[in-house]
C-alpha positions in Angstrom: 0.1 -0.2 0.0 1.5 3.3 -1.0 2.1 5.8 2.0 0.3 8.9 0.9 2.0 11.1 4.1 5.3 11.4 2.3 7.0 11.7 -0.8 7.3 8.7 -2.9 10.5 7.2 -3.7 11.5 5.4 -6.9 14.3 3.9 -8.5 15.6 5.7 -11.7 16.9 2.1 -12.9 12.8 1.3 -13.6 12.5 4.2 -15.9 15.6 4.3 -17.7 15.0 7.8 -18.9 13.9 11.7 -18.0 11.2 11.2 -20.5 10.0 8.1 -19.1 9.9 9.7 -15.4 8.3 12.7 -16.8 5.5 10.5 -18.5 5.0 8.6 -15.4 4.9 11.8 -12.9 4.8 14.9 -14.7 6.6 17.5 -13.0 5.9 15.8 -9.6 9.4 14.1 -9.7 12.8 15.4 -8.3 16.3 13.5 -8.8 18.1 13.8 -5.5 21.1 12.0 -6.3 24.7 12.9 -7.4 25.6 13.9 -11.2 24.8 11.5 -13.7 26.3 12.0 -16.8 25.0 8.9 -18.6 21.4 10.1 -18.1 22.3 14.1 -17.8 21.0 14.2 -14.3 22.2 17.3 -12.7 23.5 16.9 -8.8 20.9 17.6 -6.2 22.0 19.8 -3.5 20.2 16.9 -1.5 22.5 14.3 -2.9 24.3 11.8 -0.2 27.9 13.1 0.4 28.5 9.2 1.9 29.2 6.4 0.4 30.7 2.6 1.0 33.2 2.9 -1.6 36.5 4.0 -0.3 37.5 4.5 -3.5 35.0 7.2 -4.8 36.7 10.3 -4.7 33.5 12.4 -5.1 32.2 11.1 -1.6 33.4 10.3 1.9 33.5 6.9 2.9 30.9 5.6 5.6 30.2 2.5 7.0 26.8 3.5 7.3 25.9 6.2 4.6 22.5 6.6 5.3 22.7 7.0 9.1 25.7 9.7 8.5 23.4 11.3 5.6 20.6 11.7 8.4 23.2 13.7 10.6 24.6 15.4 8.0 21.2 16.8 6.6 19.9 17.5 10.0 23.1 19.9 10.5 22.5 21.4 7.1 19.0 22.1 8.1 20.2 23.5 11.6 22.9 25.3 10.2 20.7 27.2 7.7 22.2 26.0 4.4 20.0 27.8 1.9 20.3 25.5 -1.0 19.4 22.2 1.1 16.7 24.3 2.6 15.5 25.6 -0.8 15.8 22.1 -2.1 13.5 20.5 0.9 11.1 23.4 0.6 10.1 23.0 -3.3 8.9 19.5 -2.3 5.6 18.4 -1.3 4.0 15.3 0.2 3.2 14.7 -3.8 6.4 14.6 -4.7 8.5 11.7 -6.7 11.9 11.3 -5.3 14.4 9.5 -7.6 17.6 7.7 -6.9 19.4 4.6 -7.2 18.8 2.5 -4.1 14.8 2.0 -3.9 13.4 -0.4 -2.6 16.6 -0.7 -0.7 17.9 1.7 2.1 18.2 4.7 0.2 18.7 8.2 1.2 15.9 9.8 -0.3 13.7 7.9 2.7 15.7 10.3 4.9 14.7 13.3 2.6 11.1 12.5 2.4 11.0 12.1 6.1 12.4 15.6 6.5 9.8 17.0 3.7 7.0 15.3 6.0 8.7 16.9 9.2 8.9 20.4 7.6 5.3 20.2 6.9 4.4 19.0 10.3 6.4 21.7 11.7 5.5 24.5 9.4 4.9 27.7 11.5 3.7 31.0 10.7 3.2 34.3 12.7 -0.6 35.1 12.9 -2.7 38.0 14.6 -6.2 38.3 15.1 -8.4 41.1 14.4 -12.2 41.4 15.3 -14.5 41.2 12.7 -15.4 42.8 10.2 -11.6 44.1 10.2 -10.4 40.7 9.4 -12.2 40.3 6.6 -11.6 43.4 5.3 -7.8 42.6 5.3 -8.9 39.3 4.0 -10.4 40.8 1.0 -7.6 43.2 0.2 -9.5 46.4 1.2 -7.9 47.0 4.4 -4.2 47.9 3.7 -3.0 48.9 7.5 -3.8 47.5 10.5 -3.6 50.2 13.6 -2.5 49.0 16.9 -1.2 50.6 20.4 1.5 48.3 20.0 4.4 47.5 17.2 7.0 44.7 16.5 10.2 44.0 15.1 8.9 41.0 13.0 8.6 41.6 9.4 7.3 38.6 7.1 4.5 36.6 6.5 1.7 37.3 8.8 -1.9 35.1 9.2 -5.0 36.9 9.7 -7.0 35.3 12.1 -10.6 36.3 12.5 -11.6 36.5 16.6 -14.7 34.8 17.6 -15.4 38.1 19.2 -18.3 40.0 17.2 -20.6 42.2 18.8 -23.6 44.5 18.2 -21.5 47.5 17.7 -19.3 45.5 15.0 -22.1 43.8 13.3 -23.8 47.3 13.0 -21.0 48.8 11.5 -21.2 46.1 8.4 -24.6 48.3 7.5 -22.6 51.2 7.2 -20.5 53.0 4.5 -18.0 52.1 3.6 -18.3 48.6 5.3 -21.0 47.3 3.7 -20.0 47.9 -0.2 -16.3 46.6 0.6 -17.9 43.4 2.1 -20.2 42.9 -0.3 -17.5 43.4 -3.3 -15.6 40.8 -1.4 -18.0 38.2 -1.4 -19.8 38.7 1.8 -23.8 39.9 1.8 -23.8 40.3 5.4 -22.6 40.2 9.0 -24.0 36.9 9.2 -21.2 35.7 6.6 -18.5 36.7 8.1 -16.0 33.6 9.4 -15.6 33.9 13.2 -12.9 31.7 15.0 -10.6 30.9 11.8 -7.4 32.2 10.3 -8.6 33.8 6.6 -5.7 35.1 4.9 -1.8 35.3 4.7 0.0 38.7 4.0 3.2 40.4 4.3 3.9 42.6 7.0 6.2 44.8 5.5 6.6 47.8 7.5 5.3 49.7 10.7 5.0 53.7 11.3 3.3 56.0 13.6 0.0 56.8 12.6 0.5 60.7 12.8 3.3 60.0 10.3 0.7 58.7 7.5 -2.8 59.3 8.0 -2.9 62.4 6.3 -1.8 60.3 3.0 -4.4 57.9 3.3 -7.7 57.8 1.7 -11.0 58.5 4.0 -11.6 55.1 3.5 -8.5 53.7 4.8 -8.7 55.9 7.8 -12.1 54.7 8.5 -11.0 51.0 8.6 -8.4 51.9 11.4 -7.8 53.9 14.7 -5.3 56.9 13.7 -5.3 58.6 17.1 -1.8 60.1 18.2 0.9 57.3 19.4 -0.7 54.2 18.0 1.3 51.9 15.2 -0.2 51.5 11.7 1.2 47.7 10.0 1.2 47.9 6.5 -0.2 44.7 4.8 0.6 43.9 1.5 0.7 40.6 -1.0 -2.8 39.4 0.3 -3.5 35.6 -0.2 -6.9 34.4 0.9 -7.3 30.9 2.1 -9.4 28.5 -0.3 -11.5 27.9 3.2 -11.2 29.7 6.4 -9.3 27.1 9.0 -10.7 27.0 12.5 -8.0 27.8 15.3 -8.2 29.2 18.5 -6.7 33.0 18.4 -4.5 34.8 21.3 -3.4 38.1 22.1 -0.5 40.1 20.9 1.4 38.1 17.8 1.2 34.0 18.3 2.7 31.0 16.2 -0.2 29.2 13.9 0.8 25.6 12.5 -1.3 25.1 9.5 -2.8 21.9 8.8 -0.8 20.1 5.7 -3.3 20.9 3.0 -2.7 24.4 3.8 1.1 24.3 4.2 0.9 22.6 0.8 -0.9 25.4 -0.8 0.8 28.3 0.7 3.7 26.7 -0.5 2.7 26.2 -4.0 0.6 29.5 -4.2 2.9 31.9 -2.4 6.1 30.6 -1.7 5.9 31.5 2.5 8.9 31.2 4.3 8.9 28.6 7.2 9.7 28.6 10.7 10.1 25.5 12.5 10.5 23.7 16.1 13.6 22.1 17.1 12.4 18.5 16.9 14.5 16.0 15.3 13.7 14.4 11.8 11.9 11.3 12.0 13.7 8.6 10.4 
């Protein structure tokens, strides 16, 4: 039975050519071995630098190249080797890893476990907003989020719609420009707004003193925030609306959110969102 919780590992010898692999797997396959001139296969940053052949000058001798590779790969991840990290993050649970050892012990199995681990440990900074402001960000209408506090963080930011939705906030949905903007974004009324879930991922690109920028903003943008003196305006760009809201508990301040695997796959494929990981070891 095929394990669908991690990438598939196949042996190049079973296909004999790049074209045969493409016919079988489309663009899902990735070669993870050393350079091979015979088949015109370029070396992968994920290739195993160890082998059991002491005569092989392109590798380091090892009595257990798979175990040594597992330690090597973890050191590259922990040390921030960008070529290795980019190669890993280009892979998904749907990828097909091509090498020369399967179904025997193969370093590609370690890579498959690492891909699964990185997806399971994907974390993204998140902020919780009350409605209707969360959905105004989600639909790309609200460009700044105003807060009484700032942060040094810059980068991907998930937008969480709080469960709080009081009478005053519901009434705002009937007023302009809230009503027309929400309607243009696909929401007919307050009852349609999602609550208690993550609705979008944006890029936090800058934070400004409200008094320094408010006079340059449109009346609509000022209506969507609190631009009193001494507050902070968070610039939100590159809005990516999730295909479906994801139920998640919200917290005050910034918090880390671990999306489900299918959302991680969508984020990586749709937006190339950088990932942050915890310090758990790679599962074998």
